[in-house]
Every structure is written in structure tokens, then in C-alpha cells.
C-alpha positions in Angstrom: 0.0 0.0 0.0 1.5 3.3 -1.0 0.8 6.5 0.9 1.8 10.0 0.0 2.5 12.5 2.8 3.4 16.2 2.6 6.0 17.0 5.3 7.4 20.4 6.4 10.8 20.9 4.9 12.5 20.9 8.4 11.0 17.4 9.1 12.0 16.1 5.7 15.6 17.3 6.3 15.7 15.5 9.7 14.4 12.3 7.9 17.1 12.7 5.2 19.7 13.2 8.0 18.7 10.0 9.7 18.8 8.1 6.4 22.1 9.7 5.5 23.7 8.7 8.9 22.7 5.1 8.1 20.2 4.7 10.9 17.6 3.7 8.3 18.0 2.3 4.8 15.3 4.6 3.4 12.7 7.3 4.2 10.0 4.6 4.0 11.8 2.4 6.5 12.0 5.4 9.0 8.4 6.3 8.5 7.2 2.7 9.0 9.3 2.5 12.2 7.9 5.8 13.4 4.3 4.7 12.8 4.9 1.3 14.5 6.4 3.1 17.5 3.5 5.5 17.7 0.9 2.7 17.6 2.8 0.6 20.2 3.0 3.6 22.5 -0.7 4.3 22.1 -1.4 0.6 22.9 0.7 0.8 26.0 -1.0 3.9 27.2 -4.5 2.3 26.6 -3.4 -0.8 28.4 -2.1 1.2 31.4 -5.4 3.2 31.5 -7.4 -0.1 31.5 -5.1 -1.5 34.2 -5.6 1.6 36.4 -9.4 1.4 35.9 -9.4 -2.3 36.8 -7.4 -1.7 39.9 -9.7 1.1 41.0 -12.7 -1.3 40.6 -10.9 -4.0 42.6 -10.1 -1.5 45.3 -13.7 -0.3 45.4 -15.0 -3.8 45.6 -12.6 -4.6 48.5 -13.7 -1.5 50.3 -17.4 -2.3 49.8 -16.7 -5.9 51.0 -15.1 -4.5 54.2 -18.0 -2.2 54.9 -20.5 -5.0 54.6 -18.5 -7.6 56.6 
């Protein structure tokens, strides 16, 4: 799947620099890596939010259990 993206010139220069330094073989490789990292980070954040919500519910249930014991 091909995607076309317009980038500000400063960002394009930074991408070119990364490729020029050999950190990535191509602009496409860098952009794929950046998108993967973004999606991974969002997934981690969502997982953490769900974990916090679950813990809050567990704590609330324990508190309610103590009150009715």
C-alpha cells in the first residue's frame, strides 16, 4: 500500500539526515518504524489506563466488602 505524505521541509531534512547517517535504509523504513512506535506507544497507554481502571474497581469492591462484613 502506497501512501503519499506532505511534510514540512524541516522534518524532511531530519528524515534525510537519519537516512544519511545510516540509521535507516530509506525514508520509507524510517516512517514505517515511526508509525509502529506510535501505535505501540498508544497501545501501552491504553493498556495502562485499563489496568488503572481495573485496579480502581478492585479497590472499590474490596472497600465495599469490608463495609458489609
